C-alpha positions in Angstrom: -37.4 -7.0 -36.0 -39.5 -4.2 -34.4 -42.2 -6.6 -34.0 -40.1 -9.0 -32.6 -38.9 -6.4 -29.7 -42.4 -5.1 -28.8 -43.8 -8.7 -28.3 -40.5 -9.5 -25.9 -41.9 -6.8 -23.9 -45.5 -6.8 -24.3 -47.9 -8.8 -22.0 -50.3 -11.7 -22.8 -53.7 -9.1 -23.3 -51.4 -7.6 -26.0 -50.7 -10.9 -27.8 -54.3 -11.9 -27.5 -55.6 -8.9 -29.0 -53.3 -9.6 -32.1 -54.1 -13.2 -32.3 -58.1 -11.9 -33.3 -57.4 -9.4 -35.4 -54.9 -12.2 -37.6 -58.1 -14.4 -37.7 -60.2 -11.4 -38.9 -57.7 -10.1 -41.0 -57.8 -14.5 -42.4 -61.5 -14.9 -42.9 -61.6 -11.7 -45.2 -58.9 -13.0 -47.5 -56.8 -10.5 -46.6 -52.3 -11.1 -46.8 -50.8 -13.5 -44.2 -48.6 -11.5 -42.1 -47.7 -8.1 -39.5 -46.1 -5.0 -41.1 -46.1 -6.6 -44.6 -43.2 -8.6 -43.8 -43.6 -12.0 -46.4 -41.4 -14.7 -45.0 -39.4 -16.4 -47.9 -39.3 -20.1 -49.1 -37.0 -21.6 -51.2 -39.8 -24.4 -52.2 -42.6 -24.0 -54.5 -44.1 -20.5 -55.2 -47.8 -20.8 -55.4 -49.4 -18.1 -53.9 -52.3 -19.4 -52.0 -50.2 -22.3 -50.5 -47.3 -19.8 -49.0 -50.4 -18.4 -47.2 -51.5 -21.0 -45.6 -47.9 -22.9 -44.6 -46.9 -19.0 -43.2 -50.6 -18.7 -41.7 -50.1 -22.1 -39.9 -46.5 -20.9 -38.6 -48.1 -17.6 -37.1 -50.0 -19.7 -35.3 -48.1 -22.0 -33.8 -45.7 -19.1 -32.7 -48.5 -17.5 -31.5 -49.3 -20.7 -29.1 -45.4 -21.0 -28.0 -44.8 -17.5 -27.0 -41.6 -15.3 -27.7 -39.5 -18.5 -28.3 -41.2 -19.2 -31.3 -41.5 -15.6 -32.4 -37.8 -15.3 -32.0 -37.1 -18.6 -33.8 -39.5 -16.9 -36.7 -37.7 -14.0 -36.6 -34.1 -15.6 -36.5 -34.8 -18.1 -39.7 -36.5 -15.2 -41.9 -33.4 -13.1 -40.9 -31.0 -16.1 -41.9 -32.8 -16.4 -45.3 -32.9 -12.6 -46.5 -29.1 -12.9 -45.3 -28.3 -15.8 -47.0 -30.0 -14.7 -50.0 -28.1 -11.5 -50.3 -24.8 -13.3 -49.6 -25.6 -15.2 -52.4 -26.6 -12.4 -54.7 -23.3 -10.4 -53.1 -21.4 -12.8 -54.8 -22.5 -11.4 -58.7 -22.7 -7.6 -57.9 -21.8 -5.8 -54.5 -24.7 -4.4 -52.3 -26.4 -1.4 -52.4 -25.8 1.7 -49.6 -29.5 0.8 -48.2 -29.1 -3.1 -47.8 -25.2 -2.1 -46.6 -26.9 0.0 -43.7 -29.7 -2.3 -42.9 -27.7 -4.8 -42.5 -25.2 -3.3 -40.4 -28.4 -2.3 -38.3 -28.8 -5.8 -37.7 -25.2 -6.8 -36.8 -25.0 -4.3 -34.2 -28.7 -5.3 -32.7 -26.8 -9.0 -32.7 -24.2 -7.4 -30.6 -26.6 -5.6 -28.5 -28.3 -8.5 -27.6 -25.3 -10.4 -26.7 -23.9 -7.7 -24.1 -27.4 -7.7 -22.6 -28.5 -11.6 -22.8 -27.2 -12.1 -19.0 -30.5 -9.7 -18.3 -33.3 -11.4 -20.1 -35.7 -13.3 -18.0 -34.9 -16.3 -20.3 -34.3 -20.1 -19.5 -30.9 -21.3 -19.7 -31.5 -23.3 -22.6 -33.0 -20.4 -24.5 -30.4 -17.9 -23.9 -27.6 -20.6 -24.9 -29.6 -20.9 -28.6 -30.1 -17.5 -29.1 -26.5 -16.3 -28.0 -25.3 -19.1 -30.4 -27.3 -17.8 -33.2 -26.4 -14.4 -32.8 -22.8 -15.0 -32.6 -23.1 -17.2 -35.5 -24.8 -14.0 -37.2 -22.1 -11.9 -36.1 -19.2 -13.6 -37.3 -20.7 -14.7 -41.0 -22.2 -11.3 -41.6 -19.5 -8.7 -40.5 -17.3 -9.7 -43.1 -20.2 -9.2 -46.0 -20.6 -5.6 -44.7 -16.8 -4.7 -46.5 -18.7 -5.8 -49.9 -19.8 -2.6 -50.3 -18.7 1.2 -50.9 -17.5 1.0 -47.7 -15.5 -2.0 -46.8 -12.1 -0.7 -46.6 -13.3 1.9 -43.8 -15.6 -0.1 -41.8 -13.2 -3.6 -42.3 -10.3 -0.8 -40.7 -12.7 0.2 -38.0 -13.3 -3.3 -36.9 -10.1 -4.6 -37.2 -8.9 -1.2 -34.9 -11.5 -1.8 -32.4 -10.6 -5.1 -31.9 -7.3 -4.6 -31.5 -8.1 -1.8 -28.8 -10.0 -4.1 -27.0 -7.0 -6.8 -27.0 -4.7 -3.3 -26.1 -7.0 -2.8 -22.9 -6.9 -5.9 -21.8 -3.3 -6.4 -22.5 -2.7 -3.6 -20.7 -4.6 -4.0 -17.5 -3.0 -7.2 -17.4 1.1 -5.8 -17.7 -0.2 -3.5 -15.0 -1.2 -6.3 -12.6 2.3 -7.7 -13.5 4.0 -4.3 -12.8 3.0 -4.6 -9.0 6.0 -5.7 -7.1 5.6 -9.0 -5.5 1.9 -9.2 -6.4 2.3 -13.1 -6.9 4.3 -14.1 -3.5 2.0 -12.2 -1.6 -1.1 -13.9 -3.1 0.8 -17.3 -2.5 1.2 -16.5 1.1 -2.4 -15.5 1.6 -3.4 -18.3 0.1 -1.7 -20.8 2.8 -1.4 -18.2 5.7 -4.7 -16.4 5.7 -5.0 -12.7 5.1 -4.1 -11.5 8.0 -0.3 -12.5 7.1 -0.5 -11.3 4.0 -1.4 -7.7 5.1 1.7 -7.7 6.6 3.4 -8.0 3.6 1.3 -5.6 2.5 2.1 -3.0 4.6 5.8 -4.0 3.9 5.4 -3.5 0.2 4.0 0.2 1.1 6.2 1.3 3.7 8.7 -0.2 0.9 7.5 2.5 -1.9 7.2 5.7 0.7 11.0 4.8 1.6 12.1 4.7 -2.0 10.6 8.1 -2.9 12.5 9.7 0.7 15.5 8.5 -0.7 14.9 9.9 -4.4 14.3 13.2 -2.2 17.1 13.4 -0.1 19.9 10.9 -2.5 18.5 14.0 -5.4 18.3 17.3 -4.0 21.4 16.9 -0.6 23.7 14.1 -1.5 24.2 14.3 -5.1 24.5 18.2 -5.5 27.2 17.7 -2.2 29.1 15.4 -3.9 29.3 16.9 -7.8 29.8 20.5 -6.3 30.9 20.7 -3.0 34.9 21.1 -1.6 35.5 17.8 -2.3 37.4 15.4 0.4 40.6 16.6 2.0 39.8 20.1 1.2 38.5 21.3 4.6 38.9 19.7 8.1 35.2 18.5 8.3 36.1 16.5 5.7 39.0 15.1 6.6 39.6 12.1 9.2 41.9 13.5 12.0 45.5 13.1 12.0 45.4 11.0 15.2 42.5 8.5 13.7 44.0 8.1 10.2 46.1 5.1 11.1 43.1 2.8 12.0 40.6 5.1 9.8 40.2 2.2 7.2 40.0 -1.1 10.0 36.7 -3.3 9.5 36.6 -2.8 13.6 36.5 0.7 13.3 34.4 1.1 9.8 31.8 -1.6 11.7 31.6 1.0 14.1 30.6 3.8 11.3 33.7 5.6 12.5 37.0 6.4 10.7 36.4 7.3 6.7 32.6 6.6 7.1 31.6 8.8 10.0 33.7 11.7 7.3 31.6 10.6 4.6 28.2 12.1 3.2 26.5 9.7 5.0 26.3 11.9 8.2 25.5 15.1 8.8 28.7 16.8 9.1 30.0 16.0 6.2 28.3 18.7 4.6 29.4 22.3 4.2 28.1 25.7 5.2 28.7 27.9 2.2 25.6 29.5 1.1 25.9 28.6 -2.2 27.9 25.9 -4.1 28.7 25.5 -7.7 28.1 27.1 -10.6 24.3 26.5 -10.2 24.7 28.6 -6.8 23.2 25.5 -5.4 21.9 26.7 -2.3 22.5 23.6 0.1 22.0 24.9 3.9 18.3 25.4 2.6 18.0 22.2 0.3 19.1 20.4 3.4 16.4 22.2 5.7 13.8 22.1 3.0 13.8 18.6 2.5 14.4 17.4 6.3 10.9 19.1 6.7 9.6 17.7 3.4 10.5 14.0 4.6 7.9 14.3 7.8 5.2 16.2 5.3 5.2 13.6 2.4 5.3 11.3 5.0 2.2 12.6 6.9 0.0 13.3 4.2 1.1 9.3 2.5 -0.3 8.0 5.9 -3.5 10.2 6.0 -4.3 9.0 2.0 -3.9 5.3 2.8 -5.6 6.4 5.8 -8.7 7.6 4.4 -8.5 5.1 1.0 -8.4 1.9 3.3 -12.0 3.7 5.3 -13.3 4.1 2.1 -12.5 0.4 0.4 -14.0 -0.9 4.1 -17.4 1.1 3.9 -17.7 0.4 0.1 -17.7 -3.7 1.0 -21.2 -5.9 0.7 -22.7 -7.1 3.8 -20.9 -9.7 4.6 -22.4 -10.7 7.6 -25.5 -12.6 6.2 -25.3 -16.1 4.9 -21.5 -16.2 5.2 -21.2 -20.3 4.9 -23.4 -19.8 1.9 -21.8 -17.4 -0.1 -18.3 -18.8 0.6 -19.6 -22.0 -0.3 -21.2 -21.6 -3.6 -19.3 -18.5 -5.1 -15.9 -19.0 -4.0 -14.3 -20.9 -6.2 -12.8 -18.9 -9.9 -14.1 -20.7 -12.6 -10.9 -18.9 -15.3 -8.5 -21.0 -13.3 -6.3 -23.0 -15.7 -3.2 -23.5 -13.9 -2.7 -26.4 -11.7 -0.6 -24.5 -9.1 -2.9 -21.2 -8.6 -5.9 -24.0 -8.4 -4.0 -25.4 -5.5 -3.1 -21.7 -4.4 -7.3 -21.1 -4.4 -7.9 -24.2 -2.8 -5.9 -23.4 0.7 -7.5 -19.8 0.3 -11.0 -21.1 0.4 -9.7 -23.4 3.2 -8.2 -20.8 5.2 -11.7 -18.5 4.8 -13.7 -21.0 6.2 -11.4 -21.7 8.8 -11.3 -17.8 9.2 -15.5 -17.8 9.5 -15.8 -20.5 11.7 -13.4 -18.7 14.6 -15.6 -15.5 13.8 -18.8 -17.4 14.7 -17.2 -19.4 17.7 -15.9 -16.5 19.3 -19.3 -14.7 18.8 -21.5 -17.7 20.5 -18.9 -18.2 23.4 -20.2 -17.9 26.9 -17.8 -17.3 29.5 -17.4 -16.3 33.4 -17.2 -12.6 33.6 -15.6 -12.2 36.3 -13.3 -14.6 36.4 -12.1 -13.0 32.9 -12.0 -9.7 33.7 -9.8 -10.8 37.3 -7.2 -12.6 34.5 -7.3 -9.2 32.2 -6.3 -7.1 35.3 -3.7 -9.3 36.1 -2.2 -9.5 32.6 -1.9 -5.8 31.9 -0.2 -5.5 35.4 2.2 -7.6 34.5 3.0 -6.2 31.0 2.9 -2.7 32.8 6.1 -3.9 34.9 7.8 -5.3 31.9 7.8 -2.2 30.4 8.5 -0.2 32.8 11.6 -2.8 34.0 12.5 -2.6 30.1 12.8 1.6 30.5 15.0 1.3 33.4 17.3 -1.2 31.8 17.9 1.0 28.8 18.5 4.6 30.4 20.9 2.4 32.8 22.9 1.1 29.6 22.9 4.5 28.3 24.2 6.1 31.0 26.8 3.5 31.0 27.9 3.9 27.8 28.5 7.7 28.1 31.2 6.4 30.9 32.6 3.7 28.3 32.7 6.3 25.5 35.6 8.5 27.9 37.6 5.7 28.3 40.5 3.9 26.5 40.8 0.3 24.6 37.1 -0.5 25.3 36.3 -4.1 23.6 33.2 -4.5 21.5 30.8 -5.1 23.4 31.3 -1.9 25.9 30.9 -0.1 22.5 27.8 -1.7 21.0 25.8 -2.6 24.5 23.2 0.0 24.0 22.4 -1.7 20.6 22.5 -5.3 21.6 20.1 -4.7 24.5 17.6 -2.8 22.8 17.8 -5.7 20.2 17.4 -8.3 22.8 14.5 -6.8 24.8 12.9 -6.3 20.9 13.2 -10.1 20.2 12.2 -11.3 23.7 9.7 -9.4 25.2 6.9 -9.6 22.5 6.9 -13.6 23.1 6.1 -12.8 26.7 3.8 -10.8 26.4 2.2 -13.3 23.9 2.7 -15.5 26.7 0.8 -13.5 29.2 -1.7 -12.5 27.1 -3.1 -16.0 27.1 -4.4 -15.2 30.0 -7.3 -12.7 28.6 -8.8 -15.3 26.0 -9.3 -11.9 23.8 -10.7 -12.8 19.9 -7.6 -13.3 17.9 -8.6 -10.0 16.2 -8.7 -8.5 19.2 -5.9 -10.0 20.6 -3.5 -9.1 18.1 -4.7 -4.9 18.5 -3.7 -5.5 22.0 -0.6 -7.3 21.2 0.1 -4.4 18.6 -0.4 -1.5 21.3 1.6 -3.2 24.1 4.3 -4.2 21.9 4.2 -0.4 20.5 4.3 0.9 24.0 7.8 -1.2 24.5 9.3 0.2 21.6 8.3 3.8 22.2 9.4 3.7 25.4 13.2 1.9 24.8 13.0 4.7 21.9 12.3 7.6 24.2 14.0 6.2 26.6 17.1 6.0 24.4 16.6 9.5 23.8 16.5 11.2 27.0 19.9 9.4 27.7 21.3 10.4 24.4 20.0 14.6 24.6 22.2 14.2 28.3 25.3 13.3 26.2 24.3 16.4 23.6 24.2 18.9 26.1 27.6 17.4 27.3 29.2 17.6 23.7 27.7 21.2 23.7 29.9 22.6 26.6 32.6 20.4 25.3 32.3 22.9 21.8 33.0 25.9 24.3 36.0 24.6 24.7 36.9 23.2 21.6 36.2 26.6 19.9 38.2 28.8 21.6 41.4 26.2 21.1 40.3 26.0 17.5 40.3 30.0 17.1 43.7 30.2 19.0 45.2 27.5 16.6 44.9 29.2 13.5 45.4 32.6 14.9 48.8 31.3 16.3 49.5 29.7 12.9 49.1 32.8 10.7 51.2 34.8 13.4 54.0 32.6 13.4 53.7 33.1 9.4 53.5 36.6 9.3 56.1 36.9 12.2 59.1 36.8 9.9 58.2 40.4 7.9 57.1 38.5 4.6 54.1 39.8 2.5 53.8 36.5 1.2 50.7 34.4 2.4 50.5 32.6 5.2 50.9 28.6 3.9 47.5 26.7 4.5 47.4 24.6 7.7 46.4 21.1 6.8 43.2 20.1 7.7 44.0 17.2 9.3 45.8 18.8 12.0 43.0 21.5 12.8 41.3 20.9 16.4 37.8 20.1 15.7 34.6 20.3 17.9 32.6 16.8 18.3 29.9 17.2 16.2 27.0 16.1 18.5 24.8 16.0 15.3 27.1 13.3 13.8 27.1 11.6 16.8 23.3 11.4 16.7 23.4 9.8 13.6 26.4 7.3 14.1 23.8 5.9 16.9 20.4 5.8 14.9 22.5 3.6 11.9 24.1 1.3 15.0 20.6 0.7 15.9 19.0 0.1 12.4 22.1 -2.2 11.5 21.7 -4.3 14.8 18.3 -4.6 13.9 18.6 -6.1 11.1 21.1 -8.4 11.8 18.6 -9.6 15.1 16.2 -10.1 12.4 17.5 -12.5 10.1 19.2 -14.1 12.5 16.5 -14.7 14.5 14.5 -15.8 11.3 17.5 -18.1 10.2 18.0 -19.6 13.9 14.1 -19.8 15.4 12.9 -20.3 12.0 14.5 -22.4 9.7 17.0 -24.0 11.7 14.0 -25.1 14.2 11.9 -26.1 11.3 14.8 -28.5 9.8 15.3 -29.7 13.3 11.3 -30.8 13.7 11.2 -32.3 9.9 14.5 -34.5 9.8 14.5 -35.5 13.6 10.8 -36.4 14.0 11.5 -40.1 12.5 13.8 -40.8 15.8 12.6 -39.2 18.6 11.0 -39.8 21.4 7.9 -38.0 21.4 6.1 -36.0 18.1 8.0 -32.9 17.0 5.6 -31.4 14.9 2.5 -31.7 17.3 4.3 -31.1 20.3 7.3 -29.3 21.9 9.1 -27.4 19.4 7.3 -28.2 16.5 6.8 -25.5 13.7 6.8 -21.8 14.2 3.8 -19.7 13.2 4.3 -16.5 11.8 4.5 -13.0 14.5 2.2 -11.2 12.9 2.6 -8.7 15.9 6.2 -8.4 16.3 6.9 -8.1 12.4 4.2 -5.3 12.1 5.5 -3.8 15.2 9.4 -3.9 14.3 8.2 -2.6 11.0 6.6 0.4 12.5 9.5 1.0 15.5 12.2 1.0 12.4 10.7 3.6 10.5 10.4 5.7 13.2 14.4 5.4 14.0 14.5 6.4 10.5 12.0 9.4 10.4 14.1 10.9 13.5 17.8 9.7 12.6 17.4 11.0 8.5 18.0 14.7 9.6 21.3 13.6 11.3 22.2 11.0 9.0 21.0 11.6 5.2 22.2 8.1 4.2 20.0 6.4 6.4 17.3 6.1 4.1 19.2 4.3 1.7 19.6 1.7 4.3 16.5 1.2 5.1 15.4 0.8 1.5 18.0 -2.0 1.0 16.6 -3.4 4.6 13.1 -3.8 3.1 14.3 -5.2 -0.1 16.1 -7.7 1.5 13.5 -8.4 3.7 10.8 -8.8 1.2 12.5 -12.1 -0.1 14.2 -13.4 2.9 10.8 -13.4 5.0 9.0 -14.5 2.0 11.0 -17.7 1.9 11.2 -18.1 5.2 7.2 -18.1 5.7 6.6 -20.6 3.0 9.6 -22.7 3.9 9.4 -23.5 7.7 6.4 -21.5 9.0 2.8 -23.1 9.9 -0.7 -21.4 9.5 -1.6 -20.1 13.0 -4.1 -22.6 15.0 -6.8 -20.2 15.2 -6.9 -18.2 11.7 -8.9 -15.0 11.3 -9.6 -12.4 8.9 -7.3 -9.4 9.4 -8.5 -7.4 6.3 -9.6 -4.7 8.2 -6.2 -4.1 10.6 -4.8 -2.4 7.7 -6.3 1.0 9.0 -4.7 0.0 13.1 -1.3 -0.6 11.3 -1.5 3.5 9.2 -2.7 4.6 13.1 0.0 3.1 14.8 2.6 4.2 11.8 1.0 8.2 12.0 1.3 8.0 16.0 4.8 7.1 15.4 5.3 9.6 12.9 3.9 12.3 15.2 6.1 11.3 18.0 9.5 11.3 15.5 8.7 14.6 14.8 9.0 15.5 18.1 12.8 15.3 18.8 13.8 16.4 15.5 11.7 19.9 16.2 13.4 20.3 19.4 16.9 20.2 18.0 15.9 22.6 15.2 14.6 25.4 17.2 16.5 25.1 20.6 19.5 23.6 20.1 22.5 25.7 18.7 23.7 23.6 15.8 28.0 22.5 15.9 30.3 25.7 14.7 33.0 23.2 13.1 30.7 20.6 11.1 27.1 20.7 8.8 25.3 23.1 7.0 24.1 25.2 9.8 27.2 25.9 11.5 28.1 29.7 12.4 24.2 29.8 13.3 22.6 30.2 16.3 19.6 27.9 15.5 18.9 25.4 12.7 15.8 27.3 11.6 17.9 30.8 10.9 18.6 29.5 7.4 14.9 30.4 6.5 15.3 34.1 7.9 18.8 34.3 5.8 17.2 32.9 2.4 14.5 35.6 3.2 16.5 38.7 3.9 18.9 37.5 1.1 16.9 36.6 -1.8 13.4 38.3 -1.3 12.3 41.8 -1.3 12.1 43.4 1.9 8.0 43.3 2.0 8.1 39.5 2.5 10.7 39.4 5.1 8.4 41.9 6.9 5.4 39.5 5.9 7.1 36.6 7.1 7.9 38.0 10.1 4.3 38.5 11.3 3.1 35.5 10.0 5.6 33.5 12.3 4.2 35.3 15.3 2.7 32.5 17.6 -0.4 34.4 18.1 -1.5 33.7 14.5 -0.1 30.1 14.5 -1.9 28.6 17.3 -5.1 29.6 16.4 -4.7 28.5 12.6 -3.9 25.1 13.8 -6.5 24.6 16.1 -8.9 25.6 13.4 -7.5 23.2 11.2 -7.6 20.5 13.6 -11.4 21.4 14.6 -12.0 21.4 10.2 -10.7 18.0 10.2 -12.8 16.5 13.2 -15.7 18.1 11.5 -15.2 16.4 8.4 -14.0 13.3 9.4 -17.4 13.0 12.0 -19.4 14.1 9.0 -17.9 11.5 6.6 -18.3 8.8 9.5 -22.0 9.5 10.0 -22.6 9.2 6.0 -21.4 5.9 5.8 -22.7 4.2 8.8 -24.5 0.9 7.7 -28.3 1.1 8.1 -31.1 -2.0 7.7 -34.5 -1.5 6.2 -36.8 -3.4 6.4 -39.2 -2.6 3.2 -42.4 -3.3 1.7 -43.9 -2.3 -1.3 -42.8 -2.5 -5.2 -39.3 -2.7 -5.8 -38.6 0.5 -8.1 -40.4 2.3 -5.2 -38.1 0.8 -2.5 -35.4 2.2 -4.7 -36.4 5.2 -5.6 -36.7 5.9 -1.6 -32.9 4.3 -1.1 -31.6 6.4 -3.8 -33.0 9.7 -2.5 -31.3 9.5 0.8 -27.9 8.6 -1.4 -27.3 4.9 0.4 -24.3 3.7 -1.0 -24.1 0.6 0.7 -27.7 -1.6 -0.1 -28.2 -5.4 0.1 -31.3 -7.4 -0.2 -32.0 -9.6 1.8 -35.7 -10.6 1.2 -38.2 -8.6 -0.5 -41.8 -9.4 -1.2 
């Protein structure tokens, strides 16, 4: 065995020297063979004849090279192992023989594991592999016939079971990934660009599920279980004037009535410092959970961007021999399911289309002056559309404030803002896409421009809505001063009238439904965000149902009796709108981040929306949509989506921070009522629950002169680290000549993580 290992790695010169030594020994009449090993023969036992036969065998093996020597070694091992197995029927193996056989089995296993790296022909590899596998299967059980029979058999059984368990556990983890097979099916038929949207949707669902767990577990459940019950105080009771219509469907659909005075909105929560037998600090928990929503979201988004950047940098160099790699390495030969094979075939076809489009775009010639003029014209038209949509929303919000002061307004007047914003979000993206046809960008670049324009549309509409809403908030704050005095004098008059009889008994309690109360502007803002979310859900589902499904049914069944080909001409089947759906998700998540502080139940509504959207949109895509005419690869667009999400997260934080730091909370609703600013709950907790020196330290740390430089230093550090990482991961193409080991040693010295050998000399 040692000789065979040595001969596999030695040169022809060493084998020639061994052949000369053998001939000299044979001429002197010495015993033939190296290291004193003489092969066993089952025939006659005449010593001279055995020596001649063994000498002839050695000569033949020296001529044939390594293959014959391995074969002789295998024959020798088989004869030895067969003799040992026959003798073991009568008596058990000794410890030395058991150890030797165990070593042989381990060597065979090692040979099987390293067979792929051997520089042999495929025929030889297959023959040696079969012999090694047969040897292991035959003599692995024979090792259990000595003293270590039970222990070795137990070890081998547990090793096999452990390998099987790891394989099954990996399969189980893959099966536990939500909607993995649905997304793979969509990707195989529509390309990676459409699949990236559903991957992004699944990621958003996971983030919102964590946010819902935070709000539901730390805010809603403690208030419901340990807080004051419904009807015990004015903020948890429907006013007397609204009780007659509080359960009407039209009222509940507008999130008024009993829904307005429920745990879904900000005004339901009490301002008691501690509640229940646990002394749970609800106002502090409400404030910290509201801040943690933004902190956790920021951490998750940045982490996802960093992971996507690492994965995209760690990919191999796919710019060389693209079609050759796809042609010869794309198929998965382990596929056994016909449906999976069809999906794989569709996926390979789609990848070829993506590569063909990339190659055509890279070799395209164009008139640069005409192209610049058309692109400038397209941008001017889109800017006009954005300005018009912003003015329309501002006008509608101002008009809705007038309708709110009127009596007996209709359904359209009550929901005009939500309807207009939903219609703008539905019709403006197709208009932008039509205008973008003038630019004739590469599909991937065109998608990013389209995403940026729709993002500007949604963001402008949202901030226009907020600015108009802030005017309404200021009016409600002015109204609160008047209502506060009315409430104070009402309670004082009730107390004086009860004590006017001269009795010393406690005055009867005033019914909470009869107490005058303020407008509670936080709940009003929360209702507007909930309405926007629900209207966006309905518009999205109706658009898919009418614009995709009914359109597909019309084209499919009416095409046989129509004047022209409906599938090839107008209206044809719909294509999946990637940019509009992605920006709809981002815009909706921005509303969730802003509105969750004023409506804690909004996150739960969004979780249900994302859950149903996955099933509904997957069904719509597979049944009603067709692949894009210009299919392209969008695997690197995930970070662009995350960048948009990070920007909308930062812009969503600004209005919430403004209300926390600048606007006074309502005096009779919410956990911060009775305070001048919402953030005072932190100062109150530190002063009452912590030692005095902690309050002093907090007052020093809260100094803006220390906070602003600290933020600037953090930004500078993050910028420096990101710059270093980007410089470290720049792909470099080198052309090196020399020995491969020297080249690899040099590349390793520079810590290059991405090495692709295209030509070696």
